[in-house]
KOLMI-303179 format. One record per residue (C-alpha): residue in three letters; x, y, z; residue number from 1. Coordinates in pm, 1 decimal, padded with zeros to 6 digits. Each point is the difference from the previous one (the first is absolute). Layout:
<nodes>
+------+----------+----------+----------+-----+
| rest |       c1 |       c2 |       c3 |  nr |
+------+----------+----------+----------+-----+
|  ALA |        X |        Y |        Z | NUM |
...
+------+----------+----------+----------+-----+
</nodes>
This chain:
<nodes>
+------+----------+----------+----------+-----+
| rest |       c1 |       c2 |       c3 |  nr |
+------+----------+----------+----------+-----+
|  MET |  00014.3 |  00009.7 | -00025.4 |   1 |
|  GLU |  00106.7 |  00352.8 | -00000.3 |   2 |
|  SER |  00120.7 |  00219.9 |  00280.7 |   3 |
|  SER | -00327.8 |  00186.4 | -00164.0 |   4 |
|  SER | -00362.7 | -00060.3 | -00142.1 |   5 |
|  LEU | -00281.8 |  00265.9 | -00116.2 |   6 |
|  ARG | -00316.8 | -00126.8 | -00145.2 |   7 |
|  TYR | -00288.9 |  00228.3 | -00116.2 |   8 |
|  ILE | -00377.0 |  00018.5 | -00057.8 |   9 |
|  TYR | -00156.1 |  00203.3 | -00271.1 |  10 |
|  CYS | -00279.5 |  00135.2 | -00113.8 |  11 |
|  GLY |  00021.5 |  00127.3 | -00337.1 |  12 |
|  ASP |  00350.2 |  00178.6 | -00032.9 |  13 |
|  ILE | -00010.0 |  00140.7 |  00380.5 |  14 |
|  THR |  00157.2 | -00235.2 |  00271.4 |  15 |
|  VAL | -00249.8 | -00015.3 |  00282.9 |  16 |
|  ALA |  00172.0 | -00259.2 |  00245.1 |  17 |
|  ALA |  00326.3 | -00210.7 |  00082.7 |  18 |
|  THR |  00210.7 | -00219.1 |  00212.1 |  19 |
|  TYR |  00366.0 |  00113.6 |  00042.3 |  20 |
|  GLU |  00213.1 | -00299.8 |  00197.2 |  21 |
|  THR |  00382.0 |  00074.3 |  00019.0 |  22 |
|  GLU |  00347.0 | -00068.8 |  00216.9 |  23 |
|  LEU |  00104.3 |  00322.5 | -00049.9 |  24 |
|  GLU | -00008.1 |  00265.8 |  00279.8 |  25 |
|  GLN | -00012.6 |  00300.3 | -00290.5 |  26 |
|  VAL | -00111.2 |  00352.1 |  00067.6 |  27 |
|  VAL | -00189.5 |  00119.6 | -00264.8 |  28 |
|  ASP | -00069.8 |  00415.7 | -00052.8 |  29 |
|  SER | -00400.9 |  00003.2 | -00090.6 |  30 |
|  SER | -00265.1 |  00192.0 | -00084.2 |  31 |
|  PHE | -00345.4 | -00146.3 | -00021.4 |  32 |
|  PRO | -00223.2 |  00095.6 | -00305.7 |  33 |
|  MET | -00279.7 | -00130.8 |  00158.6 |  34 |
|  THR | -00106.7 | -00104.7 |  00330.9 |  35 |
|  VAL |  00095.2 | -00321.8 |  00098.2 |  36 |
|  LEU | -00116.2 | -00332.7 |  00227.6 |  37 |
|  ILE |  00267.7 | -00208.3 |  00114.1 |  38 |
|  TYR |  00008.5 | -00301.7 |  00204.8 |  39 |
|  VAL |  00313.1 | -00116.9 |  00173.8 |  40 |
|  ALA |  00018.8 | -00316.2 | -00016.8 |  41 |
|  GLN |  00341.0 | -00152.9 |  00058.3 |  42 |
|  GLY |  00268.6 |  00286.8 |  00186.4 |  43 |
|  ASP | -00014.1 |  00281.2 |  00084.9 |  44 |
|  LYS | -00061.0 |  00365.6 | -00183.1 |  45 |
|  HIS |  00132.4 |  00349.1 |  00047.8 |  46 |
|  TYR | -00045.6 |  00301.9 | -00126.8 |  47 |
|  GLN |  00164.0 |  00323.8 |  00066.0 |  48 |
|  ASN | -00014.6 |  00376.6 | -00098.7 |  49 |
|  GLY |  00242.3 |  00249.0 |  00215.1 |  50 |
|  ASN | -00073.0 | -00072.1 |  00360.0 |  51 |
|  ILE | -00316.9 | -00214.7 | -00051.7 |  52 |
|  HIS |  00089.2 | -00374.5 |  00043.8 |  53 |
|  GLU | -00281.6 | -00223.5 |  00005.1 |  54 |
|  SER |  00079.6 | -00417.1 |  00004.3 |  55 |
|  PHE | -00316.6 | -00273.8 | -00073.3 |  56 |
|  PRO |  00058.7 | -00318.5 |  00102.2 |  57 |
|  GLU | -00074.1 | -00319.7 | -00164.5 |  58 |
|  GLY | -00341.0 | -00002.3 | -00022.8 |  59 |
|  SER | -00120.6 |  00342.2 | -00009.4 |  60 |
|  TYR | -00198.7 |  00195.6 | -00248.6 |  61 |
|  MET |  00123.1 |  00352.1 | -00122.0 |  62 |
|  LEU | -00124.6 |  00268.3 | -00203.1 |  63 |
|  ILE |  00170.2 |  00196.2 | -00235.0 |  64 |
|  ARG | -00112.0 |  00330.5 | -00136.1 |  65 |
|  LYS | -00036.5 |  00156.5 | -00334.0 |  66 |
|  PHE |  00321.7 |  00222.5 | -00047.7 |  67 |
|  THR |  00149.1 | -00157.5 |  00341.9 |  68 |
|  GLU |  00406.9 |  00045.8 | -00022.4 |  69 |
|  GLY |  00280.0 | -00180.1 |  00195.6 |  70 |
|  THR |  00228.2 | -00284.4 | -00024.9 |  71 |
|  LEU | -00190.8 | -00374.7 |  00077.8 |  72 |
|  SER |  00274.5 | -00270.0 |  00122.4 |  73 |
|  LYS | -00085.2 | -00397.9 |  00116.9 |  74 |
|  SER |  00180.6 | -00204.9 |  00191.4 |  75 |
|  VAL | -00027.0 | -00366.9 |  00159.0 |  76 |
|  ARG | -00030.0 | -00159.8 |  00321.2 |  77 |
|  ALA |  00219.8 | -00264.6 |  00115.0 |  78 |
|  GLY | -00085.8 | -00306.7 | -00157.4 |  79 |
|  GLN | -00120.0 |  00140.2 | -00278.7 |  80 |
|  ALA |  00140.3 |  00016.1 | -00390.5 |  81 |
|  LEU | -00254.1 |  00223.0 | -00176.0 |  82 |
|  SER | -00217.3 |  00303.1 |  00084.2 |  83 |
|  LYS | -00331.7 | -00024.5 | -00157.4 |  84 |
|  SER | -00240.9 |  00279.7 | -00056.6 |  85 |
|  TYR | -00360.6 | -00006.7 | -00165.6 |  86 |
|  ALA | -00103.1 |  00362.8 | -00206.1 |  87 |
|  PHE | -00348.5 |  00124.4 | -00077.6 |  88 |
|  ALA | -00018.2 |  00323.9 | -00230.5 |  89 |
|  LEU | -00306.0 |  00222.9 |  00052.1 |  90 |
|  THR |  00004.2 |  00212.2 | -00341.8 |  91 |
|  ASP | -00155.9 |  00330.3 |  00003.9 |  92 |
|  SER | -00244.8 | -00073.4 | -00303.1 |  93 |
|  PHE | -00142.7 | -00344.6 |  00167.6 |  94 |
|  VAL | -00063.3 |  00213.7 |  00322.3 |  95 |
|  ARG | -00156.4 |  00273.9 | -00161.7 |  96 |
|  ASP | -00210.0 | -00204.9 | -00154.1 |  97 |
|  ILE | -00149.9 | -00149.5 |  00372.6 |  98 |
|  ILE |  00075.5 |  00270.2 |  00236.8 |  99 |
|  ASN | -00353.3 |  00095.8 |  00003.5 | 100 |
|  GLU | -00133.7 | -00358.0 |  00056.6 | 101 |
|  ILE |  00207.2 | -00006.5 |  00366.1 | 102 |
|  HIS | -00142.4 |  00237.9 |  00256.3 | 103 |
|  ILE |  00255.7 |  00193.3 |  00127.6 | 104 |
|  PRO | -00070.2 |  00314.7 |  00297.7 | 105 |
|  SER |  00046.3 |  00314.6 | -00142.1 | 106 |
|  ASP |  00108.3 |  00160.7 |  00332.6 | 107 |
|  LEU |  00327.9 | -00247.1 |  00016.3 | 108 |
|  PRO |  00331.5 |  00213.6 |  00081.2 | 109 |
|  PRO |  00268.9 | -00078.6 | -00212.8 | 110 |
|  ILE |  00297.2 | -00192.6 |  00047.9 | 111 |
|  SER |  00350.1 |  00090.9 | -00045.8 | 112 |
|  LYS |  00168.3 | -00374.8 |  00021.2 | 113 |
|  ARG |  00128.6 | -00112.0 | -00340.1 | 114 |
|  VAL |  00042.5 | -00378.4 |  00116.9 | 115 |
|  ILE | -00230.4 | -00162.2 |  00234.2 | 116 |
|  GLY | -00050.3 | -00305.8 |  00228.8 | 117 |
|  LEU | -00285.1 | -00230.6 | -00084.2 | 118 |
|  LYS | -00166.7 | -00192.0 |  00303.8 | 119 |
|  LYS | -00054.6 | -00346.1 | -00169.5 | 120 |
|  ASN | -00381.0 | -00068.6 | -00111.8 | 121 |
|  ASP | -00189.8 | -00285.4 | -00171.2 | 122 |
|  LEU |  00013.8 |  00243.7 | -00352.0 | 123 |
|  LEU |  00355.6 |  00055.3 |  00020.5 | 124 |
|  VAL |  00104.3 | -00351.6 | -00000.9 | 125 |
|  LYS | -00269.1 | -00074.4 | -00250.2 | 126 |
|  LEU |  00097.7 |  00214.8 | -00246.7 | 127 |
|  MET |  00371.7 | -00057.1 |  00043.6 | 128 |
|  GLU | -00087.1 | -00392.4 | -00061.6 | 129 |
|  PHE | -00150.0 |  00102.0 | -00305.7 | 130 |
|  VAL |  00340.0 |  00157.8 | -00123.0 | 131 |
|  ARG |  00170.4 | -00334.8 |  00132.1 | 132 |
|  THR | -00135.8 | -00266.8 | -00209.2 | 133 |
|  THR | -00072.5 |  00239.0 | -00337.2 | 134 |
|  VAL |  00392.5 |  00075.1 |  00008.0 | 135 |
|  GLU |  00062.4 | -00405.6 |  00090.4 | 136 |
|  GLU | -00235.1 | -00064.4 | -00321.9 | 137 |
|  GLY |  00142.3 |  00271.0 | -00195.3 | 138 |
|  SER | -00315.6 |  00129.9 | -00100.0 | 139 |
|  ASP | -00089.4 |  00342.9 | -00073.0 | 140 |
|  ILE | -00353.3 |  00151.7 |  00091.4 | 141 |
|  ASP | -00284.2 |  00191.1 | -00203.5 | 142 |
|  ALA | -00055.6 |  00354.1 |  00070.3 | 143 |
|  ASP | -00368.6 | -00116.4 |  00131.5 | 144 |
|  THR |  00218.4 | -00237.4 |  00298.5 | 145 |
|  PHE |  00216.5 |  00314.6 |  00059.2 | 146 |
|  SER | -00235.3 |  00266.9 |  00104.1 | 147 |
|  ALA | -00178.3 | -00296.5 |  00233.3 | 148 |
|  LYS |  00316.4 | -00017.2 |  00157.9 | 149 |
|  THR |  00077.1 |  00352.5 |  00030.3 | 150 |
|  LYS | -00310.5 |  00035.7 |  00137.0 | 151 |
|  GLU |  00070.7 | -00300.4 |  00287.3 | 152 |
|  ALA |  00321.3 |  00197.8 |  00095.4 | 153 |
|  ILE | -00128.5 |  00334.0 |  00068.5 | 154 |
|  LYS | -00272.1 | -00188.7 |  00260.1 | 155 |
|  ALA |  00303.3 | -00221.2 |  00110.7 | 156 |
|  ILE |  00224.1 |  00351.3 |  00060.1 | 157 |
|  ILE | -00316.1 |  00162.0 |  00143.9 | 158 |
|  LYS | -00106.5 | -00314.9 |  00192.0 | 159 |
|  ALA |  00393.3 |  00037.1 |  00185.0 | 160 |
|  ASP | -00045.1 |  00363.5 |  00074.0 | 161 |
|  PRO | -00313.2 |  00209.1 | -00110.0 | 162 |
|  SER |  00202.0 |  00334.5 |  00013.1 | 163 |
|  LEU |  00177.1 | -00144.8 | -00314.0 | 164 |
|  ALA | -00289.3 |  00041.3 | -00229.8 | 165 |
|  VAL |  00124.2 |  00350.5 | -00038.2 | 166 |
|  VAL |  00293.1 | -00105.1 | -00119.4 | 167 |
|  PHE | -00233.8 | -00086.4 | -00357.4 | 168 |
|  LYS | -00222.5 |  00301.8 |  00012.6 | 169 |
|  GLU |  00349.7 |  00180.5 | -00039.6 | 170 |
|  TYR |  00112.4 | -00187.9 | -00285.9 | 171 |
|  THR | -00248.3 | -00035.7 | -00185.9 | 172 |
|  LEU |  00068.7 |  00336.1 | -00255.7 | 173 |
|  ALA |  00360.0 | -00029.5 | -00122.3 | 174 |
|  GLU |  00197.9 |  00328.6 |  00043.9 | 175 |
|  ARG |  00259.7 |  00129.8 | -00264.7 | 176 |
|  ILE |  00297.5 | -00084.9 |  00204.3 | 177 |
|  ASP |  00436.2 |  00087.7 | -00083.4 | 178 |
|  LEU |  00045.2 | -00213.8 | -00240.4 | 179 |
|  SER |  00385.1 |  00042.7 |  00002.1 | 180 |
|  ALA | -00005.8 | -00118.3 |  00369.8 | 181 |
|  PHE | -00290.2 | -00323.3 | -00024.0 | 182 |
|  MET |  00184.4 | -00131.7 | -00340.3 | 183 |
|  ASN |  00352.9 | -00008.3 |  00226.4 | 184 |
|  GLN | -00185.2 | -00179.1 |  00290.7 | 185 |
|  SER | -00243.3 | -00219.5 | -00233.2 | 186 |
|  TYR |  00230.6 | -00121.1 | -00295.3 | 187 |
|  LEU |  00098.3 | -00330.3 |  00141.3 | 188 |
|  LEU | -00429.7 | -00097.3 | -00037.0 | 189 |
|  ARG | -00118.4 | -00258.8 | -00270.7 | 190 |
|  VAL | -00246.8 |  00190.8 | -00089.9 | 191 |
|  PRO | -00127.7 |  00135.9 | -00375.3 | 192 |
|  LEU |  00062.1 |  00396.7 | -00035.9 | 193 |
|  LYS | -00360.1 |  00104.2 | -00004.0 | 194 |
|  ILE | -00043.1 | -00100.4 |  00339.1 | 195 |
|  PHE |  00267.4 |  00175.9 |  00113.0 | 196 |
|  ALA | -00141.3 |  00282.2 | -00256.2 | 197 |
|  MET | -00360.9 | -00060.2 |  00266.7 | 198 |
|  GLN |  00180.4 | -00010.5 |  00318.3 | 199 |
|  SER |  00170.5 |  00320.1 | -00062.0 | 200 |
|  GLY | -00286.8 |  00207.1 | -00083.0 | 201 |
|  ARG |  00090.9 | -00010.5 | -00394.1 | 202 |
|  SER | -00179.6 | -00116.6 | -00313.7 | 203 |
|  LEU |  00249.3 | -00211.7 | -00169.4 | 204 |
|  SER |  00056.9 |  00229.1 | -00269.0 | 205 |
|  THR |  00046.4 |  00304.2 |  00287.2 | 206 |
|  PHE |  00224.7 | -00245.0 |  00139.6 | 207 |
|  HIS |  00193.5 | -00045.5 | -00292.9 | 208 |
|  ARG |  00062.2 |  00361.8 | -00062.6 | 209 |
|  ASP |  00042.5 |  00118.8 |  00353.3 | 210 |
|  PHE |  00281.3 | -00305.4 | -00009.5 | 211 |
|  LYS |  00181.7 |  00081.4 | -00298.9 | 212 |
|  MET |  00027.8 |  00397.7 |  00129.9 | 213 |
|  ILE |  00139.4 | -00158.7 |  00344.0 | 214 |
|  PHE |  00217.7 | -00260.6 | -00054.1 | 215 |
|  GLY |  00102.9 |  00081.1 | -00409.6 | 216 |
|  GLU | -00085.4 | -00349.2 | -00148.3 | 217 |
|  THR | -00304.8 | -00242.1 |  00025.2 | 218 |
|  PRO | -00135.6 | -00203.0 |  00307.3 | 219 |
|  HIS |  00144.2 | -00336.6 | -00157.1 | 220 |
|  ARG |  00314.1 |  00155.5 | -00072.8 | 221 |
|  TRP |  00068.3 |  00123.2 |  00340.6 | 222 |
|  ILE | -00193.7 | -00303.6 |  00223.4 | 223 |
|  MET |  00288.2 | -00260.5 | -00188.3 | 224 |
|  LYS |  00288.7 |  00237.8 |  00131.0 | 225 |
|  LYS | -00091.7 |  00074.5 |  00337.8 | 226 |
|  ARG | -00063.5 | -00376.5 |  00053.9 | 227 |
|  LEU |  00305.1 | -00072.5 | -00165.8 | 228 |
|  LYS |  00219.7 |  00201.5 |  00205.2 | 229 |
|  TYR | -00199.5 | -00128.4 |  00331.1 | 230 |
|  ALA |  00095.4 | -00330.3 | -00138.3 | 231 |
|  ARG |  00346.3 |  00066.1 | -00055.9 | 232 |
|  LYS | -00001.9 |  00141.1 |  00360.6 | 233 |
|  LEU | -00132.2 | -00314.6 |  00105.8 | 234 |
|  LEU |  00254.9 | -00208.1 | -00169.2 | 235 |
|  ASP |  00336.3 |  00259.8 |  00109.2 | 236 |
|  LYS | -00054.6 |  00130.6 |  00331.9 | 237 |
|  ASP | -00226.7 | -00266.2 |  00205.9 | 238 |
|  GLY |  00145.0 | -00257.7 | -00194.2 | 239 |
|  LEU | -00312.5 | -00227.6 | -00124.0 | 240 |
|  LYS | -00036.4 | -00223.5 | -00267.7 | 241 |
|  PRO | -00192.4 |  00059.9 | -00345.2 | 242 |
|  SER | -00287.2 | -00267.1 |  00116.3 | 243 |
|  ASP | -00085.6 |  00225.5 |  00272.6 | 244 |
|  VAL |  00064.1 |  00318.0 | -00125.0 | 245 |
|  TYR | -00209.7 | -00018.7 | -00329.9 | 246 |
|  ILE | -00350.2 | -00061.0 |  00212.5 | 247 |
|  LEU |  00112.0 |  00332.3 |  00248.9 | 248 |
|  ALA |  00115.1 |  00260.7 | -00300.5 | 249 |
|  GLY | -00364.4 | -00110.6 | -00144.8 | 250 |
|  PHE |  00017.5 | -00243.3 | -00283.2 | 251 |
|  GLU | -00184.4 | -00235.7 | -00084.2 | 252 |
|  ASP |  00257.7 | -00260.0 | -00105.5 | 253 |
|  LEU |  00355.5 | -00107.5 |  00061.8 | 254 |
|  ALA |  00145.5 | -00047.2 | -00420.6 | 255 |
|  HIS | -00232.9 |  00361.9 | -00078.8 | 256 |
|  PHE |  00213.1 |  00178.3 |  00309.6 | 257 |
|  SER |  00317.0 | -00133.4 | -00089.6 | 258 |
|  ARG | -00036.9 |  00099.2 | -00418.9 | 259 |
|  ALA | -00099.3 |  00356.4 |  00128.1 | 260 |
|  PHE |  00278.3 |  00027.6 |  00294.6 | 261 |
|  LYS |  00277.4 | -00111.4 | -00272.1 | 262 |
|  LYS | -00140.0 |  00227.1 | -00303.4 | 263 |
|  PHE | -00015.5 |  00308.2 |  00286.8 | 264 |
|  PHE |  00337.1 | -00087.8 |  00151.7 | 265 |
|  GLY |  00210.6 | -00170.1 | -00248.9 | 266 |
|  HIS |  00029.3 | -00275.1 |  00193.3 | 267 |
|  PRO | -00224.0 | -00295.8 |  00199.3 | 268 |
|  PRO | -00155.7 |  00063.1 |  00352.1 | 269 |
|  SER |  00243.1 | -00340.8 |  00070.7 | 270 |
|  LYS |  00346.0 |  00168.6 | -00087.3 | 271 |
|  LEU | -00078.4 |  00231.3 |  00358.2 | 272 |
|  VAL | -00132.3 | -00301.0 |  00188.3 | 273 |
|  SER |  00402.8 | -00168.5 | -00143.5 | 274 |
|  LEU |  00151.8 |  00310.8 |  00149.3 | 275 |
|  ASN | -00096.3 |  00022.9 |  00326.0 | 276 |
+------+----------+----------+----------+-----+
</nodes>
């Protein structure tokens, strides 16, 4: 088994859920373009942003709110070979479609906390069991199923803490955010450009126009460069293997990563490994 394994569930071309297993205790800078519900199945997960430190032990459920920045890391306990987590994405378009079906009190105060621990309940357990079995079966889901599961996820979160209902009211309308900061935090996410556009509060055409004006090149070219440079840092500075790096750097498979790396840098990624 490779030391890292990342598997996705898709609804069309949108990544809606995933499982991640790794032997690595890797620290990753993160920014989430959508709200994500995570179950820490094995090992522990840690979040840091400035002087804010949060740890979520094995068995925890956690909610990471849209546009949350910081670093995420994983650690394993004595006797464990791997850390493992399941994730379910609450995408804006699906939340908007169903939010009016769920009663949200109008007098709830705003919540400033970005990463929130949730109390375990039967709805959370059922949702993550669906993620686990769907990934193991290797099947994707249709829009109706994802809509139903999104509704279940929101109900599960509100059941864990009714005050969190305000999160979905706050995040159902996209805002046009700083594209430079957003993309520099989100380029490792494997989502289509239309999702980057939507999560930044732009139409796809406006996203392309603003992107070219800010970065001076197309989104595809810029994202590829950023991922390759990040991969080189992991290989050179952190001493990781190509079979670990391609997943962390946002590539679909090792062969594609190796070809792109060689084309950009003039040598295969394995050359850096042999030099370390």
